[in-house]
N, CA and C of each residue as an Amber inpcrd file, in Angstrom:
protein
   591
   0.8650000  -1.1770000   0.0000000   0.0000000   0.0000000   0.0000000
   0.8990000   1.2240000   0.0000000   0.4410000   2.2830000  -0.5420000
   1.3380000   3.4000000  -0.6960000   0.9690000   4.6200000   0.0930000
   1.9840000   5.1800000   0.6970000   2.0710000   6.4560000   1.3580000
   0.8110000   7.2170000   1.6840000   0.2280000   6.9400000   2.8140000
  -0.8300000   7.7770000   3.3310000  -2.1260000   7.7170000   2.5590000
  -2.3880000   6.6120000   1.8450000  -3.5870000   6.5330000   1.0170000
  -4.7470000   5.8340000   1.7220000  -4.5080000   5.1980000   2.8420000
  -5.5710000   4.5010000   3.5550000  -6.0660000   5.3950000   4.6850000
  -7.2860000   5.8760000   4.5460000  -7.8540000   6.7880000   5.5360000
  -9.0520000   6.1350000   6.1970000  -8.9610000   5.8030000   7.4700000
 -10.1340000   5.2420000   8.1490000 -11.2850000   6.2430000   8.1470000
 -12.4880000   5.6930000   8.0140000 -13.6660000   6.5540000   8.0180000
 -14.9060000   5.7210000   8.2780000 -16.0460000   6.2690000   7.9470000
 -17.3150000   5.5810000   8.1860000 -17.2790000   4.1950000   7.5630000
 -17.7370000   3.2090000   8.3240000 -17.7350000   1.8360000   7.8450000
 -16.5020000   1.0480000   8.2220000 -15.5880000   1.6900000   8.9590000
 -14.3600000   1.0130000   9.3800000 -14.3940000   0.7180000  10.8790000
 -13.7160000  -0.3680000  11.2730000 -13.5590000  -0.7160000  12.6880000
 -12.1520000  -1.2400000  12.9200000 -11.6760000  -1.0500000  14.1310000
 -10.3690000  -1.5570000  14.5590000 -10.5980000  -2.7880000  15.4330000
  -9.9170000  -3.8990000  15.1050000 -10.0300000  -5.1200000  15.9000000
  -8.6680000  -5.4570000  16.4850000  -8.5870000  -5.4860000  17.8140000
  -7.3690000  -5.8570000  18.5270000  -7.5340000  -7.3030000  18.9880000
  -6.6300000  -8.1530000  18.5660000  -6.7570000  -9.5840000  18.8370000
  -5.8850000  -9.9890000  20.0280000  -6.5220000 -10.3920000  21.1140000
  -5.8900000 -11.1270000  22.2280000  -4.6180000 -10.4610000  22.7860000
  -4.6880000  -9.1680000  23.0310000  -3.5250000  -8.4780000  23.6100000
  -3.6140000  -8.6370000  25.1360000  -3.3390000  -9.8680000  25.5790000
  -3.5430000 -10.2720000  26.9640000  -2.2170000 -10.6110000  27.6350000
  -2.2040000 -10.5050000  28.9580000  -0.9560000 -10.6650000  29.7040000
  -0.2880000 -12.0210000  29.4840000  -1.0550000 -13.0860000  29.3650000
  -0.4390000 -14.4020000  29.1830000   0.3000000 -14.5260000  27.8600000
   0.0140000 -13.6460000  26.9060000   0.6990000 -13.6780000  25.6110000
   1.8640000 -12.6950000  25.5470000   2.0940000 -11.9590000  26.6160000
   3.2020000 -11.0050000  26.6580000   4.3990000 -11.6450000  27.3580000
   5.5990000 -11.0910000  27.2020000   6.7680000 -11.6320000  27.8990000
   6.4790000 -11.8280000  29.3900000   6.8200000 -13.0200000  29.8930000
   6.5380000 -13.3690000  31.2780000   5.2300000 -14.1030000  31.4600000
   4.3920000 -14.1040000  30.4370000   3.1180000 -14.8090000  30.5030000
   3.2830000 -16.2970000  30.2510000   2.2270000 -17.0440000  30.4910000
   2.3190000 -18.5050000  30.3960000   2.4340000 -18.9990000  28.9560000
   2.0370000 -18.1860000  27.9890000   2.1700000 -18.5500000  26.5760000
   2.6870000 -17.3270000  25.8200000   3.8620000 -16.8780000  26.2370000
   4.4030000 -15.6120000  25.7370000   4.7270000 -15.6750000  24.2480000
   4.2660000 -14.6690000  23.5260000   4.6180000 -14.4890000  22.1200000
   5.9030000 -13.6650000  22.0850000   6.9450000 -14.1470000  21.3960000
   8.1840000 -13.3760000  21.3470000   7.9410000 -11.9330000  20.9030000
   8.4250000 -10.9810000  21.7260000   8.2790000  -9.5570000  21.4370000
   6.8200000  -9.1230000  21.3510000   5.9450000  -9.8940000  22.0100000
   4.5250000  -9.5590000  21.9510000   4.1970000  -8.1990000  22.5310000
   5.0010000  -7.7570000  23.4960000   4.7510000  -6.4510000  24.1080000
   4.9560000  -5.2910000  23.1320000   5.6920000  -5.5580000  22.0410000
   5.9550000  -4.4900000  21.0700000   4.6960000  -4.0070000  20.3630000
   3.6370000  -4.8120000  20.3560000   2.4220000  -4.3930000  19.6510000
   1.6690000  -3.3150000  20.4190000   1.8690000  -3.2320000  21.7320000
   1.0170000  -2.3640000  22.5540000   1.1600000  -0.8840000  22.1890000
   2.3690000  -0.3140000  22.1690000   2.4520000   1.1160000  21.8160000
   1.9950000   1.3990000  20.3900000   2.2160000   0.4600000  19.4890000
   1.7760000   0.6700000  18.0970000   0.2490000   0.6410000  18.0230000
  -0.3570000  -0.3420000  18.6800000  -1.8150000  -0.3940000  18.6970000
  -2.4110000   0.8550000  19.3390000  -1.7390000   1.3930000  20.3420000
  -2.2450000   2.6160000  20.9680000  -2.2930000   3.7720000  19.9810000
  -1.3730000   3.8010000  19.0340000  -1.3970000   4.8520000  18.0090000
  -2.6110000   4.6730000  17.0910000  -2.8740000   3.4200000  16.6970000
  -4.0820000   3.1670000  15.8980000  -5.3350000   3.5080000  16.7020000
  -5.3450000   3.1190000  17.9830000  -6.4930000   3.4100000  18.8390000
  -6.7750000   4.9060000  18.8980000  -5.7190000   5.6980000  18.9900000
  -5.9030000   7.1520000  19.0600000  -6.5760000   7.6810000  17.7950000
  -6.1950000   7.1370000  16.6450000  -6.8000000   7.5680000  15.3790000
  -8.2770000   7.1790000  15.3370000  -8.5700000   5.9220000  15.6650000
  -9.9610000   5.4680000  15.5960000 -10.8260000   6.1870000  16.6280000
 -10.2640000   6.4490000  17.7990000 -11.0220000   7.1790000  18.8110000
 -11.2970000   8.6100000  18.3440000 -10.3140000   9.2510000  17.7350000
 -10.4990000  10.6350000  17.2900000 -11.5800000  10.7450000  16.2240000
 -11.8040000   9.6570000  15.4940000 -12.8140000   9.6370000  14.4320000
 -14.1280000   9.0120000  14.9000000 -14.1880000   8.6360000  16.1850000
 -15.3850000   8.0030000  16.7620000 -15.7840000   6.7430000  16.0000000
 -14.7690000   5.9540000  15.6250000 -15.0120000   4.6960000  14.9120000
 -14.9830000   3.5220000  15.8870000 -15.6950000   2.4370000  15.5620000
 -15.7890000   1.3040000  16.4840000 -14.4430000   0.6230000  16.7400000
 -14.2680000   0.2010000  17.9950000 -13.0870000  -0.5470000  18.4170000
 -13.5510000  -1.8350000  19.0910000 -12.9270000  -2.9490000  18.6960000
 -13.2430000  -4.2620000  19.2610000 -11.9560000  -4.8750000  19.8060000
 -12.0400000  -5.4760000  20.9760000 -10.9120000  -6.2280000  21.5310000
 -11.3760000  -7.6610000  21.7940000 -10.7370000  -8.6260000  21.1230000
 -11.0470000 -10.0220000  21.4060000 -10.1260000 -10.5240000  22.5200000
 -10.6010000 -11.5670000  23.2010000  -9.7710000 -12.1610000  24.2480000
 -10.0820000 -13.6450000  24.3640000  -9.0320000 -14.4430000  24.5940000
  -9.2300000 -15.8170000  25.0420000  -9.8090000 -15.7470000  26.4500000
 -10.7940000 -16.5670000  26.7190000 -11.4820000 -16.5260000  28.0130000
 -11.8470000 -17.9690000  28.3610000 -10.7910000 -18.7480000  28.6570000
 -10.9250000 -20.1980000  28.7260000 -11.3660000 -20.6900000  30.1050000
 -12.1090000 -21.8040000  30.1190000 -12.3180000 -22.5160000  31.3850000
 -11.0020000 -23.1620000  31.8290000 -10.8600000 -23.4980000  33.1160000
  -9.5860000 -24.0230000  33.6230000  -9.1560000 -25.3400000  32.9820000
 -10.1120000 -26.0920000  32.4150000  -9.7910000 -27.3890000  31.7990000
 -10.0600000 -27.3530000  30.2960000  -9.6940000 -26.2600000  29.6660000
  -9.9690000 -26.0930000  28.2350000  -9.2380000 -27.1420000  27.4030000
  -9.8700000 -27.5390000  26.3080000  -9.3320000 -28.6170000  25.4630000
  -8.0010000 -28.2710000  24.8140000  -7.6410000 -26.9850000  24.7270000
  -6.3670000 -26.6140000  24.1050000  -5.1840000 -26.7730000  25.0480000
  -5.4530000 -27.0590000  26.3330000  -4.3860000 -27.1540000  27.3230000
  -3.7410000 -28.5410000  27.2880000  -2.4520000 -28.5840000  27.5370000
  -1.6990000 -29.8430000  27.4410000  -2.2690000 -30.9420000  28.3270000
  -2.7930000 -30.5800000  29.4890000  -3.3500000 -31.5900000  30.3960000
  -4.5080000 -32.3520000  29.7660000  -5.1280000 -31.7380000  28.7560000
  -6.2340000 -32.3960000  28.0540000  -5.8310000 -32.8260000  26.6530000
  -4.5420000 -32.8690000  26.3910000  -4.0690000 -33.3240000  25.0900000
  -3.9150000 -32.2330000  24.0560000  -4.1210000 -30.9950000  24.4560000
  -3.9650000 -29.8810000  23.5270000  -2.5090000 -29.4680000  23.3870000
  -2.2280000 -28.4870000  22.5310000  -0.8430000 -28.0960000  22.2580000
  -0.2670000 -27.0470000  23.2050000  -1.0960000 -26.4120000  24.0410000
  -0.6520000 -25.2270000  24.7640000  -0.6560000 -25.4110000  26.2730000
   0.2300000 -24.6800000  26.9690000   0.1220000 -24.6170000  28.4300000
  -1.1520000 -23.8520000  28.8020000  -1.6350000 -24.0240000  30.0240000
  -2.8080000 -23.2430000  30.4420000  -2.5460000 -21.7490000  30.2590000
  -3.5350000 -21.0570000  29.7140000  -3.3850000 -19.6230000  29.4710000
  -4.7620000 -18.9710000  29.4250000  -4.7990000 -17.7010000  29.7800000
  -6.0030000 -16.8770000  29.6520000  -7.2440000 -17.5540000  30.2400000
  -7.0700000 -18.1130000  31.4390000  -8.2140000 -18.6970000  32.1410000
  -9.1300000 -17.5540000  32.5730000 -10.4110000 -17.7010000  32.3000000
 -11.3890000 -16.6390000  32.5510000 -11.2570000 -16.0830000  33.9630000
 -11.1310000 -14.7780000  34.0570000 -11.0440000 -14.1050000  35.3380000
  -9.6610000 -14.0430000  35.9570000  -8.6910000 -14.7110000  35.3480000
  -7.3360000 -14.7360000  35.9090000  -6.5610000 -13.4810000  35.5260000
  -5.4640000 -13.2430000  36.2290000  -4.6010000 -12.1100000  35.9140000
  -4.0540000 -12.2200000  34.5020000  -3.6830000 -13.4380000  34.0890000
  -3.1220000 -13.6310000  32.7610000  -4.0990000 -13.3590000  31.6400000
  -5.3970000 -13.4240000  31.9350000  -6.4090000 -13.1610000  30.9130000
  -6.6960000 -11.6770000  30.7480000  -6.1620000 -10.8360000  31.6500000
  -6.3880000  -9.3970000  31.5410000  -5.6800000  -8.8350000  30.3060000
  -6.2320000  -7.7520000  29.7920000  -5.5610000  -7.0650000  28.6960000
  -4.2590000  -6.4340000  29.1970000  -3.3220000  -6.2350000  28.2740000
  -2.0560000  -5.5950000  28.6160000  -2.3210000  -4.2940000  29.3550000
  -1.5850000  -4.0760000  30.4340000  -1.8470000  -2.9290000  31.3050000
  -1.7500000  -1.5990000  30.5640000  -0.8500000  -1.4980000  29.6080000
  -0.6270000  -0.2270000  28.9180000  -1.4770000  -0.0610000  27.6660000
  -2.3330000  -1.0470000  27.3660000  -3.2010000  -0.9410000  26.1890000
  -4.3190000   0.0520000  26.4900000  -4.4490000   1.0550000  25.6520000
  -5.3570000   2.1790000  25.9200000  -6.7420000   1.9220000  25.3240000
  -7.4150000   0.9000000  25.8280000  -8.7280000   0.5440000  25.3000000
  -9.7750000   1.5850000  25.7120000 -10.6220000   1.9780000  24.7720000
 -11.6910000   2.9110000  25.1290000 -12.7820000   2.1990000  25.9350000
 -13.3800000   2.9140000  26.8610000 -14.4140000   2.3200000  27.7150000
 -15.6020000   1.8330000  26.8950000 -15.8490000   2.4940000  25.7650000
 -17.0200000   2.1320000  24.9570000 -16.7200000   1.0200000  23.9490000
 -15.4920000   0.5210000  23.9080000 -15.1510000  -0.5350000  22.9700000
 -15.8560000  -1.8440000  23.3030000 -16.0400000  -2.6770000  22.2870000
 -16.6510000  -3.9920000  22.4730000 -15.5890000  -5.0020000  22.8630000
 -15.8550000  -5.7920000  23.8970000 -14.9710000  -6.8950000  24.2720000
 -15.6400000  -8.2010000  23.8610000 -14.9230000  -9.0060000  23.0910000
 -15.4380000 -10.2770000  22.5930000 -14.6510000 -11.4090000  23.2360000
 -15.3240000 -12.2470000  24.0090000 -14.6860000 -13.3960000  24.6590000
 -14.8550000 -14.6280000  23.7890000 -13.7620000 -15.3450000  23.5680000
 -13.8040000 -16.5450000  22.7260000 -13.1140000 -17.7050000  23.4350000
 -13.3300000 -18.9110000  22.9190000 -12.7480000 -20.0810000  23.5570000
 -13.3380000 -20.3460000  24.9280000 -14.6120000 -19.9990000  25.1000000
 -15.2460000 -20.0980000  26.4120000 -15.8040000 -21.4890000  26.7020000
 -15.9460000 -22.3150000  25.6740000 -16.4920000 -23.6630000  25.8540000
 -15.3600000 -24.6520000  26.1230000 -15.5600000 -25.5250000  27.0820000
 -14.5160000 -26.4580000  27.5280000 -13.9630000 -27.3160000  26.3920000
 -14.8170000 -27.7590000  25.4960000 -14.4270000 -28.7460000  24.4920000
 -14.3350000 -28.1790000  23.0860000 -14.2140000 -26.8630000  22.9620000
 -14.1240000 -26.2750000  21.6240000 -13.0670000 -25.1850000  21.5880000
 -12.1230000 -25.3330000  20.6730000 -11.1130000 -24.3050000  20.4590000
 -11.7110000 -23.2000000  19.5930000 -11.2210000 -22.0030000  19.7410000
 -11.6950000 -20.8850000  18.9220000 -10.5370000 -19.9110000  18.7340000
  -9.8250000 -20.0510000  17.6250000  -8.7300000 -19.1290000  17.3380000
  -9.2400000 -17.8030000  16.7710000 -10.4120000 -17.8370000  16.1470000
 -10.9510000 -16.6410000  15.5070000 -11.8940000 -15.8910000  16.4350000
 -11.8300000 -14.5700000  16.3790000 -12.7530000 -13.7510000  17.1500000
 -14.1970000 -13.8620000  16.6810000 -14.3990000 -14.4680000  15.5090000
 -15.7480000 -14.6410000  14.9800000 -16.3610000 -15.9860000  15.3730000
 -15.5390000 -16.8990000  15.8520000 -16.0110000 -18.2660000  16.0920000
 -16.7610000 -18.3710000  17.4190000 -18.0470000 -18.6770000  17.3240000
 -18.8590000 -18.8430000  18.5230000 -19.1710000 -17.5420000  19.2420000
 -19.0410000 -16.4080000  18.5530000 -19.3090000 -15.0970000  19.1530000
 -20.3220000 -14.3380000  18.2930000 -20.7460000 -13.1820000  18.7870000
 -21.6750000 -12.3450000  18.0140000 -20.9490000 -11.1880000  17.3170000
 -19.6480000 -11.3460000  17.1000000 -18.8550000 -10.2580000  16.5210000
 -19.3690000  -9.8490000  15.1450000 -19.6470000 -10.8070000  14.2750000
 -20.1210000 -10.4720000  12.9310000 -21.4240000  -9.6870000  13.0010000
 -22.3580000 -10.1460000  13.8280000 -23.6470000  -9.4570000  13.9450000
 -23.4520000  -8.0420000  14.4790000 -22.5560000  -7.8860000  15.4580000
 -22.3030000  -6.5640000  16.0340000 -21.7190000  -5.6230000  14.9820000
 -20.7370000  -6.1110000  14.2220000 -20.1250000  -5.2710000  13.1920000
 -21.1450000  -4.8690000  12.1320000 -21.9890000  -5.8240000  11.7340000
 -22.9860000  -5.5120000  10.7140000 -23.9960000  -4.4810000  11.2330000
 -24.3970000  -4.6080000  12.4910000 -25.3110000  -3.6150000  13.0700000
 -24.6670000  -2.2290000  13.1060000 -23.3540000  -2.2060000  13.2760000
 -22.6270000  -0.9320000  13.3200000 -22.3010000  -0.3930000  11.9250000
 -22.6950000  -1.1250000  10.8910000 -22.4510000  -0.6650000   9.5300000
 -21.0170000  -0.8000000   9.0730000 -20.2840000  -1.7360000   9.6890000
 -18.8610000  -1.9030000   9.3700000 -18.6850000  -2.7160000   8.0890000
 -17.8350000  -2.2230000   7.2010000 -17.5140000  -2.9250000   5.9560000
 -16.0400000  -3.3040000   5.8670000 -15.1810000  -2.5360000   6.5760000
 -13.7470000  -2.8300000   6.5650000 -13.2440000  -2.9200000   8.0000000
 -12.3140000  -3.8640000   8.2120000 -11.7240000  -4.0040000   9.5370000
 -10.2020000  -3.8990000   9.4360000  -9.6250000  -3.2550000  10.4350000
  -8.1810000  -3.1090000  10.5810000  -7.7910000  -4.0020000  11.7550000
  -6.9470000  -5.0000000  11.5110000  -6.7220000  -6.0650000  12.4970000
  -5.2510000  -6.1460000  12.8960000  -4.9970000  -6.1220000  14.2150000
  -3.6540000  -6.3420000  14.7410000  -3.7450000  -7.0840000  16.0560000
  -2.5890000  -7.4910000  16.5850000  -2.5660000  -8.1590000  17.8820000
  -1.7520000  -9.4340000  17.8770000  -2.2120000 -10.3990000  18.6650000
  -1.4540000 -11.6190000  18.9180000  -2.3440000 -12.8530000  18.7210000
  -1.8190000 -13.8390000  18.1170000  -0.5380000 -13.9120000  17.4440000
  -0.7870000 -14.0340000  15.9410000   0.1490000 -13.4830000  15.1600000
   0.0010000 -13.4360000  13.7080000  -0.3790000 -14.7860000  13.1250000
   0.2680000 -15.8580000  13.6050000   0.1350000 -17.1720000  12.9850000
  -0.9850000 -18.0200000  13.5770000  -1.7520000 -17.4680000  14.4970000
  -2.8820000 -18.2220000  15.0600000  -4.1470000 -17.3590000  15.0810000
  -4.3500000 -16.6050000  16.1340000  -5.6320000 -15.9120000  16.2910000
  -5.8010000 -14.7420000  15.3290000  -4.7220000 -14.0550000  14.9960000
  -4.8280000 -13.0030000  13.9870000  -5.1570000 -13.6230000  12.6280000
  -4.4160000 -14.6420000  12.2480000  -4.6590000 -15.3270000  10.9680000
  -6.1010000 -15.8080000  10.8560000  -6.5870000 -16.4830000  11.8720000
  -7.9290000 -17.0540000  11.8000000  -9.0120000 -15.9790000  11.8260000
  -8.7870000 -14.9140000  12.5890000  -9.7550000 -13.8170000  12.6040000
  -9.8030000 -13.1080000  11.2480000  -8.6500000 -12.8980000  10.6400000
  -8.5910000 -12.2840000   9.3160000  -9.2600000 -13.1840000   8.2820000
  -8.9600000 -14.4730000   8.3330000  -9.5690000 -15.4150000   7.3780000
 -11.0930000 -15.3690000   7.4700000 -11.6110000 -15.3990000   8.7020000
 -13.0660000 -15.3950000   8.8610000 -13.6720000 -14.0620000   8.4500000
 -13.0040000 -12.9530000   8.7570000 -13.5120000 -11.6440000   8.3380000
 -13.6230000 -11.5730000   6.8180000 -12.6060000 -12.0560000   6.1280000
 -12.6440000 -12.0600000   4.6660000 -13.7740000 -12.9570000   4.1640000
 -13.9210000 -14.1230000   4.7950000 -14.9780000 -15.0510000   4.3990000
 -16.3760000 -14.4820000   4.6080000 -16.4990000 -13.5720000   5.5590000
 -17.7900000 -12.9370000   5.8430000 -18.0190000 -11.6770000   5.0140000
 -17.0500000 -11.3550000   4.1580000 -17.2480000 -10.2600000   3.2170000
 -16.6720000  -8.9200000   3.6090000 -15.9070000  -8.8730000   4.7000000
 -15.2860000  -7.6110000   5.0990000 -14.0140000  -7.3600000   4.2970000
 -13.7400000  -6.1060000   4.0250000 -12.4070000  -5.7380000   3.5860000
 -11.4910000  -5.7780000   4.7990000 -10.2740000  -6.2570000   4.6270000
  -9.3830000  -6.4350000   5.7870000  -8.0210000  -5.8120000   5.5230000
  -7.5830000  -5.0130000   6.4950000  -6.2150000  -4.5160000   6.5310000
  -5.5200000  -5.1560000   7.7210000  -4.4480000  -5.8830000   7.4730000
  -3.6120000  -6.4370000   8.5310000  -2.6060000  -5.3670000   8.9400000
  -2.5910000  -5.0560000  10.2410000  -1.6480000  -4.0620000  10.7640000
  -0.2970000  -4.7450000  10.9710000   0.5120000  -4.6980000   9.9440000
   1.7520000  -5.4880000   9.9160000   2.6960000  -5.1160000  11.0670000
   2.6890000  -3.8300000  11.4460000   3.5920000  -3.3790000  12.5020000
   3.0130000  -3.6020000  13.8970000   1.7780000  -4.0960000  13.9750000
   1.1130000  -4.2670000  15.2700000   0.6590000  -5.7090000  15.4730000
   1.4420000  -6.6520000  14.9440000   1.1650000  -8.0720000  15.1420000
   2.4930000  -8.8030000  15.3120000   2.5060000  -9.8190000  16.1530000
   3.6910000 -10.6460000  16.3640000   3.2820000 -12.1060000  16.3660000
   4.2270000 -12.9770000  15.9960000   3.9250000 -14.3960000  15.7970000
   4.5020000 -15.2700000  16.9040000   3.8420000 -16.4010000  17.1370000
   4.3570000 -17.4050000  18.0610000   5.6180000 -18.0540000  17.5000000
   5.5900000 -18.3300000  16.1790000   6.7070000 -19.0120000  15.5110000
   6.9840000 -20.3730000  16.1370000   5.9440000 -21.1970000  16.2790000
   6.1440000 -22.5730000  16.7470000   7.1470000 -23.2850000  15.8320000
   7.0950000 -22.9580000  14.5580000   8.1260000 -23.3720000  13.6050000
   8.6540000 -22.1050000  12.9440000   9.9730000 -22.0570000  12.6960000
  10.5380000 -20.8490000  12.0900000   9.8310000 -20.4910000  10.7850000
   9.5110000 -19.2290000  10.6410000   8.8540000 -18.7590000   9.4290000
   7.3440000 -18.7800000   9.4820000   6.7550000 -19.3080000  10.5680000
   5.2930000 -19.3860000  10.6530000   4.6350000 -18.0220000  10.5090000
   5.2460000 -17.0050000  11.1050000   4.6470000 -15.6750000  11.0550000
   4.5710000 -15.1420000   9.6350000   5.6750000 -15.2320000   8.9090000
   5.6910000 -14.7250000   7.5380000   4.7770000 -15.5540000   6.6380000
   4.7490000 -16.8680000   6.8650000   3.8390000 -17.7170000   6.0810000
   2.3920000 -17.3010000   6.3250000   2.0770000 -16.9610000   7.5730000
   0.7200000 -16.5290000   7.8880000   0.3850000 -15.2260000   7.1760000
   1.3330000 -14.2920000   7.1660000   1.1050000 -13.0220000   6.4720000
   0.8430000 -13.2660000   4.9880000   1.6590000 -14.1140000   4.3720000
   1.4760000 -14.4020000   2.9440000   0.1380000 -15.0780000   2.6840000
  -0.2750000 -15.9590000   3.6050000  -1.5680000 -16.6190000   3.4430000
  -2.7050000 -15.6050000   3.5250000  -2.6110000 -14.6680000   4.4730000
  -3.6540000 -13.6380000   4.5840000  -3.7160000 -12.7870000   3.3250000
  -2.5590000 -12.4790000   2.7750000  -2.5380000 -11.7060000   1.5290000
  -3.1900000 -12.4870000   0.3930000  -2.8680000 -13.7700000   0.3010000
  -3.4740000 -14.5920000  -0.7610000  -4.9880000 -14.6560000  -0.6210000
  -5.4600000 -14.6380000   0.6060000  -6.9050000 -14.6860000   0.8460000
  -7.5840000 -13.3620000   0.5450000  -6.8030000 -12.2850000   0.4330000
  -7.3730000 -11.0010000   0.0480000  -7.1310000  -9.8570000   1.0060000
  -6.3970000 -10.0930000   2.0810000  -6.1010000  -9.0070000   3.0180000
  -4.9990000  -8.1100000   2.4450000  -5.0800000  -6.8410000   2.7650000
  -3.9970000  -5.9020000   2.4690000  -3.2050000  -5.6900000   3.7530000
  -1.9100000  -5.4290000   3.6350000  -1.1020000  -5.1410000   4.8150000
  -0.7560000  -3.6570000   4.8280000  -0.7920000  -3.0820000   6.0230000
  -0.4250000  -1.6830000   6.1440000   0.3330000  -1.4640000   7.4460000
   1.0670000  -0.3830000   7.4960000   1.7420000   0.0470000   8.7210000
   1.2450000   1.4490000   9.0640000   1.4940000   1.8450000  10.2910000
   0.9220000   3.1130000  10.7590000   1.3500000   4.2850000   9.8810000
   2.5620000   4.2470000   9.3990000   3.0640000   5.3570000   8.5730000
   2.2830000   5.5130000   7.2750000   1.5440000   4.4850000   6.8740000
   0.7620000   4.5180000   5.6350000  -0.6780000   4.9590000   5.8600000
  -1.0110000   5.2370000   7.1130000  -2.3810000   5.6230000   7.4470000
  -2.5530000   7.1100000   7.1720000  -3.5110000   7.4340000   6.3520000
  -3.7930000   8.8300000   6.0740000  -4.5590000   9.4640000   7.2130000
  -4.4540000  10.7740000   7.3430000  -5.1650000  11.4720000   8.4190000
  -6.3730000  12.2000000   7.8670000
């Protein structure tokens, strides 16, 4: 995308994916350099807030015996247990009080990497007249990827905030592969410097 040509406006929403303490350095499922997304997302938040555009924050909100946890045969250590300190949003994330919080992965026996899976996010966005979503957060190769895929499948235009997402990298290169997959599916990538005012 080129130099300042993407201007958020009516019909746009910002979606922050799983910017929670357990995914930050020191958390139980830390994403490498995951804390780096917070100040960048705050810059996007300031723009969307100044334009009175919708902001959504998704969060893992798991039961203590969630199927994704290793004790139940899943791939991950326990993380983002509903109501726990690790499930809280990053302390420095400047979420607006009026923003929508979407809890996912709330059922014991069902994984949900996408913010659209098992939630009313699509219905909420449609009621708000949203046609394009700007998506950043954690992690590029899991919940960001799946949320972007589902948004595209539901007919939204999608901008991936390349400078405001970080990957787990369970295998080297997973993050970049995820970005390329999102592009192939139809997402555009942008960085804050390309956002028009």
